[in-house]
N, C-alpha and C positions, 0 to 999 in steps of 0.2 A: 419707585425708581431706585431707591437705595438697596432694597433686597436684590434686585436684578444685578446691580453693579457689584454687590458683595458676592453673589453667586458666580459671576463671570470672573472676578479676581481670584476666587477660590479655585475654580477650575483651571485657570491659566497658571497659577502658582503651583498647583499639584502636578500639572503637565510638565512644566519647565523644571522644577526642582526634584520631582519624583521620577521623571523619565529621561528628559533630554540631558540634564547636567551630569548624572551618573554615566550616561552613554558617552558623552564627550570626554569626560575625565578618564574613562576606561576602567572604572572601578566596578566591583561586584556588589550588588545591593544585598545587604544582610536582610533587608525587609522581605525580599522575594523568597529567601530560604525559610524565613519565619512563616510566610504566607503558605508555602508548600506544605510545611509541617502541619499547620492548622487545617488545611484542606484535606490532608490525609486523615487526620483525626475525625473530621466530619464524615468521610467515607466509612471509616470503621464504625462510627456511631450509627450511621444509617444501616450498615450491614447487621449490626446487633438488633436493630428494630425488625429487619426482615427475618432474622433467625427466630426472634420471638414470635413473629406472625406465623412462621412455618411450624413452630412448636405448638401453637394453639390449634392449628389446622391439622396437626398430625403428620407433618412432612419432615420428621426428624431424620429418619434413615432413608436417604435417597436410593441406596443400593437395594434395600428391602422393597422399596416402592417400585423400582424397575423390575425386580424379580416377580413381584405380584402382578404387575401389569402385563409382563410377558406371559406368565402362566394363564392369566385371564384371557389374553388374546388367543393363545393356543387352544384353550378350551372352547372359545367362541368359534374358531375355525372348525374344530371337530364337530361341534353341534350343528353348524350350518351344513357341513358335508353329510352328516347323518340324515338331516332333514331332506337334503336334495336327493339322497339315495332312496329314501322311503317314498318320496314324491314321484320319482321317475321309474321305479321298478314296476314290472307288470303285476297285476293282482294275483295271478296264480302263483307267482314266486313269493309274494307276501304270505299267501295262505300256507304254502308249503314250508315256509320258514318261520312259522310262529314259534317263538321260544328259542330260536336258534340265531346265532350270530352270522348274518349274511355278509358282513363286511369282508372284503378281500384282505390278503396279507399286506398289500401296498395300497395306500390311498393318496390322493392328490395333496391332501393337507400335510402329508409326511415330508414333502419337500419344501414346505413354506419356510421353516427355519433356515434351510440352506440358501434359499432365494433371498431371504431378508439379510443374511450375513453377507452374501455376495453384493447386494445393493449397498449395504453399509460400507463395505470395503471400497467399492467404486466411489462412493460419496466422500469418504474420509481418506482418500489417497494423499500421500505426502507431497505431491507436486502442485496440483491445482488449488489446494487450500492455502498455498503460500501467496496467492495472488488476490486474496481477500483479507479484510481486516480481521485480526485475531480477537478472540473472546477476552473479556475483562474478568479479572479475578474478583473485583468488587463492582458494585453499581456506582457509577460516577455521576449520576443525575444529569447526563446529557441526553438529548433527544435521540442521539445515534445509538444509545444503549438503553435497553429497557428490561424490566422485570415483569413477571406475570402480574396482572392486575389484582389477583386475589391476595397477593402479599403486600399490597399498598395499605397505608393507614393515613389518618389525618395528620400525624406528625410528619410523615414522609412527604405528603402533599404540600404542607407549609414550607418545609425545608427546600423542596424542589422549586417552589415558586420564588422564594427568597434568593436562591442561587440563580434562577433565571433573571431576576431583576439585577443582581450583582454583575453577571456576565454581560448582559445585553445593555443595561442602563448605565453602568459605570466603566467596566473594562473595555467594552467594544469602542466607545467614542475615543477614549484615551489611546487605545492601540491604533486606531485608524489615523489619528493625528501623528503618532510616532512613525507610522509607516509612510505617511505622506511626507514627513520631514526627512525620512531616509531617501525617498525618491528625489526630493528637492536637493538634498546634499549630493546625491549621485550626479545629477545634472550639473550642479555648480562645480563639483570636483572635476567632472569631465571637461568642462569649459576651461578651467584653470590649468589642467594638465595638458590640454591641447595647445594652449597659448604658450606655456613655459617650454623653453628649449630643453631637449633631453641631454644636452651636453653639460648641464649644470651639475656640480658635484653632489648637491643635496637633492637631486631630482628623484632618485630611487627611494630615499627615505620619505620624502613628501608624498610620493605615490603610495607607498605602503601604508602610511598613516591615514591618508584620505580614503583609500579603498577599504581598509579594515574598519574605519569608522562607519562607512556605509553599512557593512554587514553587522556591525555591532548594533546600529539602530534597528536593522531588520529583525535581529534576534530579540532585542528589547521589546519590539512591538508584539511579540508572542509571549512575553514574560518568561523568557528562556532562562533555565537554570542548568548550565552546562558545567560538568566537572571534567577537567582535562587531567589525564594520568600520564606520568612519565614525559613531561614536556621536553626533556633533553633529547628525545628521539624524533623531534619534529623534522620535517623534510627540509633539506638544504638546497641551495641553488644547483641546478644541473641534474637533480634527481627526479624521480617519478613517485608520486604519492597515490596509492591505491587503497580503496575503502569499499565496504559493503554499501549498497544503495537502497534507500528507503523512500526518499523524496528529494525534490530539488533543494529543499532546505538543508540537505547534507552539506552542500557547497557553502551555504551561508554560515553554518556552524563551524566548519573547518576554517573558513576565511575570517572568522571572528578572532582566531588566534594566530593565523599566519596568512601570508599573501601568496597566491597561486596564479599560474596560467592554466586555464581550464580547457578541457576537451570534452565535447558532448554532442548529443543529437541536436540538430537545428529545429527550433520550435517556431510556432506562429503565435499571434496574439500578444498578450502582455509579457509572457516569458520571452518571446522572440524580440520584443522591444528592449527588454533588459539586456539580452545578448548583444544586440547592435550597439547599445550605449557602452557596454563594457569593452566592446571590440575597438572603440575609438582610442583607448589609452594603453592597450596591451595586446600582445599577440595571443589571442584565444583561437581555438580551432573548433569550428562548428561544421558538421557534416550531415549528409543524408545517408542513413544506414543502407538503403537499397541501392545506392549508386556505387558501382565498382570503381569508378574514377575517384570518387571521394575517399575510398579506402586506401588506395595507393597514395593519394595526396596526404592523408593523415599520417601514414607511416613515414613518408619522406620529411614532412615538416616536424614530426616528433623526433626523428633521428637528428635532424639539423639543430633542433632546439636543445637537445640534451648534450650534444657534443660541445656546446659552449657552456663553460662552467659558471658564467656570470648571469645567465638567464634564471628567471624564477622557476621554482619547482612546478612540475606539471601535475594537476589533479585529475585523476581518471577513476571512473567507476566501471570496472571491467565486466560486471554482470550485464550491462547494457540495458537494464530495465529495473523498475522498482519492485522490491520484494517486501513483504509485510513485517520485516525485522524479526522473523523467527528462524530464518535459515540463510545460508549463503549458497547461491547456485554457481554454475560453471563460469569461470573467468575466461574471457576471450584472450587468446594468446598474443595478440598484436603488441601490446605494451611490454610484454615480457621477452620479446625477441631482441630488444635494444640492449646493448651492453652498457648499462648504467646501474646506479644504486636504486633499489626499490624500497620505499618507506611504507610499510603496511599500517593501516589505521582501522580500528574496530569501533563501530558506533552502535550503541544500544540505547533505545528509547524506553521510557517508562510509559506504557500505554494506559496507565491508570488515570493520568491527567489529560491526555489527548491521544488521538489516533494520528500519528505522524505519517502513516503510509498513504501514498498518493496512488490511487487506482486510475491511471490515465485513460483507460478504456471506458470508464463509466462517468467521470467527472472532469470538468475543465479545471485549469489551474486557478482561475479566478474563484471558482466555487470552492476549491480546496483551500485557498487562502482565507476565504470568509469563514470556512469551518474552523480553521486554526485560530482565527481572531476571536471566535466566540467560545473557544475551549478554555479550560482552566489555566494551563501553562504548558510549556514545552520543556520537559525534563529529560536529560539524556547524559550518558557517560561516553567519553571519548578516550580510547587507549592508543597512545603512540607506541607502536611496537619497534623493536630493534631493526635497523636497516638490514637488508638482505641483498645478496648477489647470486647470480646464477652460477652453479657449479660447473667445472670444466666439462664433464661428460653428461650434463643435464640439458635436455631440450626445453623449449619454451612451455610446452604443455605440462610437463612434470614440475617445472618451476612455478607455474601459475597454480597448480594444485597444492603445492607446498605452502605457498603464501596464503591461499584460501583456507587451508586447514588451520593455519596459525590464527587467522582472523576469527574463524568460527569458534575456535577453542577459547580465545580470550574474551569474546563477546557473549559467550554462552549460547551460540547459535548452532543450528543443525547443518552439517556439511553435506550438501547434495551435489551429485554429479550431473544433474539435469540442466539443460539449457533454459535460461530464463525467457528466451524469446518465444517459448511455447505460449506465453500469455498473449503476445501480439498475434500469433497465428490463430489462436482460439478466437480472439476478437474479430479477425478478418473472416473467419468461417461463419461466425454469427451474423456479421454484416451481409455476407453473401446469402445466407439463408433468409434474412429479412428482405433482401433485394429481389431474389429470384423466387421466393415462396409464393407471393401473389401472382406472379406470371405463370408459374406452374399450375396453380389451381385454376387459373383463368382459361387454360387451354382445354378445348373440348376433348373429352376422352382421357385426359391425363390429370388425375387427382381432382376431377371435377365433381362437385356435389350440387350443382345448380339444379333446380326443378326441371328445366328443359332437358338436361342430360339424363336425369334419372327416369323420366317418362318417355324418352325417345326410343323408338323401335330400333333394334339392331340392324345395321346395314351390312348385307352380305354381298360379295362380289358376283357379278353377272357372268355365268359360264354358258349362256345360251348359244354363243357363237360356235361352240364345239359340236353341237348337234346331239341327237339321241345316241345312247350307248347300246349297241347290239351285242349279244353274247358272242357271235361269231366274228365280230369286228376285230 
């Protein structure tokens, strides 16, 4: 009985004094920075073991290995082409060509390198690769990243198992408790703010403290280590804050340091529940992107919100979708048409400790949250850039591109002119293919491969009613 009580007291004390108290006090834990440094040292140590394994197996020079493999592949193609030619040529041609080279000047295998380069270009284009998780520079021992089994060793297996026990046996329960505490505080703060009259002089300060504390608890549940640069450029009331978009956690990270009115896509499920709760205490704008009425409503409400200088700054992600934090895609011009101050923000995540990118077309938000809760930590840098205004002779599109280029330059991201909504259109196309593919294959005579169709005799139209054809007719 005593060991159980001791174990319970130990867990509760660690949870309260290690997670909740620092979050409520608003301080930054030095322990988390020390934890991140040691985890990085562990990654470097494991990478050294992998390099030793590669050295023992003779994989020191990867470029030389690629050249050798490409030469061997080309030689294999030529040999197979030569065997096919000798097999299918007539015998008299073979007899006449003894000792002579019968190969033509152009062979089919000659275009293989061109075809391979074309396929590689299509596969590695700079647009669609932005909608998938980027590759890690080191192996971080997560199940979502892997190395070739031939490079594994007993030491790596032991380290991976211990890391699994640490993340799932210790960090995950603590983080779930902190996340539930954040949800509980959100509901409690919402009830208090709804009851309190907004005419109180200290209502705005109470609102900012309570809501910021919610997002502080949320970020603490992921062991977030966020470094804010140039805090003097934070968004002021009546302005619009624009940032690059990687996941819904971008809003939580920015709300950790400031309070915003948010504009975004209306969601369902758990994320939709959070949007409804937040809507009870402040004027947030949620819309359906496909509805034209919602677009005009957003512009009108945003213009009305920014004309009053006392309202909270508006947080917008102009890309409209999540990108894998390697580039910044086209900004929608709607928020840049309003005559107000724009506060750009650049967010850059360290993907070595977790994959912050949310691929909404492949995973739900709850699954994404669970993936984040079982990761090492959430490490990112946030740069507050100087406020900007539209020039007198500058249209909204040029202003949006200017702001986007500044965010990409500061965050070390690639500036792309493509529309990020290509991801959603590609997902809709795949869904249509999955939906109509079985129907198309089920139609007789249309992509049908059933045995009845393959063995069925062809049906020709009956022209007997025309009668016999006479030459003189």
